[in-house]
N, C-alpha and C positions, 0 to 999 in steps of 0.2 A: 315849673312842668310845662304850660306854654311851649315856654321856649323848646322844649326838645321834642315837642310833636311838629312845631315849623322847621324845626332842623332835621325829624326823621320825616319829614312832611315834600321840603324840596326835595331831598334827595330823591324820594320815592317817585317826582314829580320830574325830577331829570330823568334819570333810568325811563319810564313812562313814554316821554320826550324822545328817546332816542329810540326805545324800539317802534313805536309809531313811523320814526322817519327812517329809521330802517324798511319797515314794511311797505312805507309808499314812497320811498325812493327808488324803489326797485321795479315797478311794474313794466316801466319797458324792456329791462331786463329779464323779466320775468315771461312776457309776452315775447319776446322774440326767442326764448329762448323754448317757451311751447310752440311756436311755432314752426321752428328748428326741428323740435321733437317731434312735434306730429308729420312732418315734412317728411323726415329721415322716417318715420313708423311709417308710412303708406309707400315709401323709396325701398323697404327691405324688402318686398316680396321679388320686384326688378334685380337688388343685390343679391337673394337670394339664389334666384334662377341662373343669374351668370355665376353665380360661385358654383351651381352644381355643374352648369357646362362644363367650367373650366376646370372641376371634378371630373365629369365625364371625357375629357381629352384626357389631361393626365393622368388617367386611369387605363382611356384607348392605347396613348403614348408608352402609359408602362407596362401592357399588353404588348402590345408589338417588342418591344426591348424585351421582352420577357421570352417571348417564341422568337426572336429573333437567336438570342443568346444561347436558348434551348437547342433551336438547330444547329449553330455554332459549336456548341457544346457534342453534340450527335455527332457533326463530320468529322471534327476532332478526334471521338472518340474512334470513328470507321478511318481515320486516317491513320491513326495510332495501330489501330486493327491489322489492317492493311500494311504496314512500317514492319510490324512484328512479324505477320505472315513472309513478308518479303525477307525480313531479316531468317528466320528459320529453314526456308526457301535455299537464300543464298547459304544458307551453314551446310544442311545438305548435301546442296551444291560442291559445294567445298570440299566438305570431308569423302562425296565420293570421288571428285578431281584429284585427293589425295592418294585417294587407294590408287585408282587408276593409272596414278602418277609412278607410285611407288613398285604395281606391277612391270609396267613400263621399262622400269628402270634394272627392274630386274632381267626380264628382254632382251632389254639393250644390255648387258652385262653379260651374262649367257653369251647373244650372237657375238658380241668384242669377242671372247672365250672362244667359240669354234672357227670366227675370222682368223685368229690370230693361230690358230691349228693347221686352218687350212695353208696361213700363209707359212707356218713351220714347214709343212709336208711338200708343199710346191718348190720353197727352198732347198728342201733334203732331195727332190725329184730332180731340181735343176743340178745338184750337188751332183748325184748319179748318172744322170746324163754326159754330163760334162766328161765325168772318168770314164763312163763308157765308150763315150768318145776318144779322147784321147787313148785308151787301150785298144780300142777298133784302129786308128788311123797308125799307132803306133805297132799295131802287128800288121796291117797292108803293109805300111814302110818295111817290119825288118821280114817279109815275105818278098815284097819286091827288091829289097837289099841280098839274099838269099838266090833270089834268082838273077839278080843282073852279077853278083858278086860269081854263081855258078858259070854264066856265059861267059863274064870277064875272063875268070879260069881257062877256059874251054879257050878261047881264043887268043890267051898266052901260052896257053901251051900247043896249039897248032902253029903256032908261029914260032915257037922252039922248034921245032922238031922239023 
């Protein structure tokens, strides 16, 4: 029985020694870690302030970007509206010009028809005047021929006598 106690006593003593070494062996680390923790704890307000400043800057940049985007969107909408209005105006102008073009084409057709009729009438008048001149010259020539033939006949008859 004595042996079992020493056996278990040795194991527990070994365990106790390891536990003490682990606790006593790390005070430097604990002190350095504690100092770093305390130091970082006191530096937290500065970091928090820095983070808040960065957050405010980012928030301002976000707001500026958002305002710029909204302005650009409004300009795009205005441009699109102006473009639509211009397209509508151009479409109305095109329709008006198409109607005017068809009206002018009809007027042109009527004027061409009247011009053709006037040219035909002028051609007919020229033909009529030419025939009339020919008839007048022929009549005048015949009268002159009758007159001269009568004189010539008288002259011939007087010489024979």
